C-alpha positions as protocol buffer text, in pm:
chain_id: "A"
residue {
  index: 1
  type: UNK
  ca { x: -973 y: -924 z: -2140 }
}
residue {
  index: 2
  type: UNK
  ca { x: -928 y: -619 z: -2357 }
}
residue {
  index: 3
  type: UNK
  ca { x: -1103 y: -289 z: -2367 }
}
residue {
  index: 4
  type: UNK
  ca { x: -1087 y: 12 z: -2592 }
}
residue {
  index: 5
  type: UNK
  ca { x: -865 y: 293 z: -2472 }
}
residue {
  index: 6
  type: UNK
  ca { x: -876 y: 633 z: -2637 }
}
residue {
  index: 7
  type: UNK
  ca { x: -533 y: 792 z: -2638 }
}
residue {
  index: 8
  type: UNK
  ca { x: -585 y: 1156 z: -2547 }
}
residue {
  index: 9
  type: UNK
  ca { x: -273 y: 1292 z: -2713 }
}
residue {
  index: 10
  type: UNK
  ca { x: -299 y: 1123 z: -3050 }
}
residue {
  index: 11
  type: UNK
  ca { x: -675 y: 1091 z: -3073 }
}
residue {
  index: 12
  type: UNK
  ca { x: -626 y: 727 z: -3175 }
}
residue {
  index: 13
  type: UNK
  ca { x: -832 y: 447 z: -3030 }
}
residue {
  index: 14
  type: UNK
  ca { x: -665 y: 115 z: -2970 }
}
residue {
  index: 15
  type: UNK
  ca { x: -728 y: -216 z: -2798 }
}
residue {
  index: 16
  type: UNK
  ca { x: -528 y: -270 z: -2483 }
}
residue {
  index: 17
  type: UNK
  ca { x: -541 y: -487 z: -2173 }
}
residue {
  index: 18
  type: UNK
  ca { x: -576 y: -398 z: -1807 }
}
residue {
  index: 19
  type: UNK
  ca { x: -225 y: -537 z: -1757 }
}
residue {
  index: 20
  type: UNK
  ca { x: -81 y: -292 z: -2013 }
}
residue {
  index: 21
  type: UNK
  ca { x: -255 y: 0 z: -1841 }
}
residue {
  index: 22
  type: UNK
  ca { x: -128 y: -115 z: -1501 }
}
residue {
  index: 23
  type: UNK
  ca { x: 226 y: -142 z: -1639 }
}
residue {
  index: 24
  type: UNK
  ca { x: 204 y: 210 z: -1781 }
}
residue {
  index: 25
  type: UNK
  ca { x: 81 y: 343 z: -1447 }
}
residue {
  index: 26
  type: UNK
  ca { x: 361 y: 166 z: -1263 }
}
residue {
  index: 27
  type: UNK
  ca { x: 623 y: 325 z: -1485 }
}
residue {
  index: 28
  type: UNK
  ca { x: 479 y: 668 z: -1420 }
}
residue {
  index: 29
  type: UNK
  ca { x: 445 y: 664 z: -1042 }
}
residue {
  index: 30
  type: UNK
  ca { x: 516 y: 323 z: -892 }
}
residue {
  index: 31
  type: UNK
  ca { x: 255 y: 71 z: -793 }
}
residue {
  index: 32
  type: UNK
  ca { x: 320 y: 55 z: -420 }
}
residue {
  index: 33
  type: UNK
  ca { x: 521 y: -266 z: -396 }
}
residue {
  index: 34
  type: UNK
  ca { x: 881 y: -306 z: -281 }
}
residue {
  index: 35
  type: UNK
  ca { x: 1102 y: -221 z: -576 }
}
residue {
  index: 36
  type: UNK
  ca { x: 839 y: 1 z: -737 }
}
residue {
  index: 37
  type: UNK
  ca { x: 759 y: 282 z: -493 }
}
residue {
  index: 38
  type: UNK
  ca { x: 703 y: 647 z: -573 }
}
residue {
  index: 39
  type: UNK
  ca { x: 812 y: 929 z: -343 }
}
residue {
  index: 40
  type: UNK
  ca { x: 454 y: 949 z: -215 }
}
residue {
  index: 41
  type: UNK
  ca { x: 461 y: 579 z: -125 }
}
residue {
  index: 42
  type: UNK
  ca { x: 798 y: 610 z: 50 }
}
residue {
  index: 43
  type: UNK
  ca { x: 683 y: 914 z: 246 }
}
residue {
  index: 44
  type: UNK
  ca { x: 367 y: 734 z: 365 }
}
residue {
  index: 45
  type: UNK
  ca { x: 575 y: 434 z: 475 }
}
residue {
  index: 46
  type: UNK
  ca { x: 821 y: 663 z: 658 }
}
residue {
  index: 47
  type: UNK
  ca { x: 532 y: 838 z: 834 }
}
residue {
  index: 48
  type: UNK
  ca { x: 396 y: 507 z: 965 }
}
residue {
  index: 49
  type: UNK
  ca { x: 741 y: 382 z: 1067 }
}
residue {
  index: 50
  type: UNK
  ca { x: 839 y: 703 z: 1248 }
}
residue {
  index: 51
  type: UNK
  ca { x: 574 y: 684 z: 1513 }
}
residue {
  index: 52
  type: UNK
  ca { x: 245 y: 789 z: 1362 }
}
residue {
  index: 53
  type: UNK
  ca { x: 88 y: 494 z: 1540 }
}
residue {
  index: 54
  type: UNK
  ca { x: 18 y: 502 z: 1915 }
}
residue {
  index: 55
  type: UNK
  ca { x: 109 y: 136 z: 1956 }
}
residue {
  index: 56
  type: UNK
  ca { x: 457 y: 10 z: 1863 }
}
residue {
  index: 57
  type: UNK
  ca { x: 508 y: -209 z: 1558 }
}
residue {
  index: 58
  type: UNK
  ca { x: 737 y: -444 z: 1747 }
}
residue {
  index: 59
  type: UNK
  ca { x: 611 y: -784 z: 1635 }
}
residue {
  index: 60
  type: UNK
  ca { x: 818 y: -936 z: 1353 }
}
residue {
  index: 61
  type: UNK
  ca { x: 511 y: -949 z: 1130 }
}
residue {
  index: 62
  type: UNK
  ca { x: 513 y: -569 z: 1078 }
}
residue {
  index: 63
  type: UNK
  ca { x: 757 y: -557 z: 791 }
}
residue {
  index: 64
  type: UNK
  ca { x: 757 y: -292 z: 521 }
}
residue {
  index: 65
  type: UNK
  ca { x: 581 y: -543 z: 295 }
}
residue {
  index: 66
  type: UNK
  ca { x: 297 y: -579 z: 548 }
}
residue {
  index: 67
  type: UNK
  ca { x: 270 y: -203 z: 604 }
}
residue {
  index: 68
  type: UNK
  ca { x: 264 y: -140 z: 228 }
}
residue {
  index: 69
  type: UNK
  ca { x: -22 y: -388 z: 201 }
}
residue {
  index: 70
  type: UNK
  ca { x: -222 y: -178 z: 447 }
}
residue {
  index: 71
  type: UNK
  ca { x: -121 y: 146 z: 274 }
}
residue {
  index: 72
  type: UNK
  ca { x: -226 y: 14 z: -69 }
}
residue {
  index: 73
  type: UNK
  ca { x: -564 y: -83 z: 77 }
}
residue {
  index: 74
  type: UNK
  ca { x: -627 y: 281 z: 171 }
}
residue {
  index: 75
  type: UNK
  ca { x: -465 y: 425 z: -144 }
}
residue {
  index: 76
  type: UNK
  ca { x: -171 y: 548 z: 66 }
}
residue {
  index: 77
  type: UNK
  ca { x: -393 y: 761 z: 290 }
}
residue {
  index: 78
  type: UNK
  ca { x: -175 y: 760 z: 604 }
}
residue {
  index: 79
  type: UNK
  ca { x: -454 y: 874 z: 835 }
}
residue {
  index: 80
  type: UNK
  ca { x: -690 y: 596 z: 722 }
}
residue {
  index: 81
  type: UNK
  ca { x: -409 y: 340 z: 739 }
}
residue {
  index: 82
  type: UNK
  ca { x: -319 y: 457 z: 1089 }
}
residue {
  index: 83
  type: UNK
  ca { x: -677 y: 411 z: 1209 }
}
residue {
  index: 84
  type: UNK
  ca { x: -700 y: 65 z: 1054 }
}
residue {
  index: 85
  type: UNK
  ca { x: -365 y: -47 z: 1194 }
}
residue {
  index: 86
  type: UNK
  ca { x: -449 y: 83 z: 1542 }
}
residue {
  index: 87
  type: UNK
  ca { x: -769 y: -118 z: 1531 }
}
residue {
  index: 88
  type: UNK
  ca { x: -577 y: -427 z: 1414 }
}
residue {
  index: 89
  type: UNK
  ca { x: -310 y: -383 z: 1682 }
}
residue {
  index: 90
  type: UNK
  ca { x: -575 y: -346 z: 1955 }
}
residue {
  index: 91
  type: UNK
  ca { x: -756 y: -657 z: 1831 }
}
residue {
  index: 92
  type: UNK
  ca { x: -430 y: -857 z: 1828 }
}
residue {
  index: 93
  type: UNK
  ca { x: -327 y: -725 z: 2172 }
}
residue {
  index: 94
  type: UNK
  ca { x: -667 y: -800 z: 2330 }
}
residue {
  index: 95
  type: UNK
  ca { x: -644 y: -1159 z: 2210 }
}
residue {
  index: 96
  type: UNK
  ca { x: -271 y: -1207 z: 2284 }
}
residue {
  index: 97
  type: UNK
  ca { x: -206 y: -1294 z: 1920 }
}
residue {
  index: 98
  type: UNK
  ca { x: 148 y: -1159 z: 1912 }
}
residue {
  index: 99
  type: UNK
  ca { x: 263 y: -1330 z: 2231 }
}
residue {
  index: 100
  type: UNK
  ca { x: 517 y: -1606 z: 2185 }
}
residue {
  index: 101
  type: UNK
  ca { x: 392 y: -1951 z: 2288 }
}
residue {
  index: 102
  type: UNK
  ca { x: 730 y: -2052 z: 2436 }
}
């Protein structure tokens, strides 16, 4: 799976893969996964963790990895992620999905 990419600085055209482009982007600003986060990604994660949500993220499933998954889905738009997570938390609460079965 290759495509032609025109390099804007050199004016050269070369064949490259989507993976190479993704790697270049990740070097420049992080790709939103643990170990490869930009300042923007970290700030969005901090905002969610520090109480942006009305409901607490107390269940063990709400790790940074899980929150980053939701943030990536909304391109790190904290407001959109907050709305989606609140909806998810309400759904889980209404159905007692985070209650221990012990």
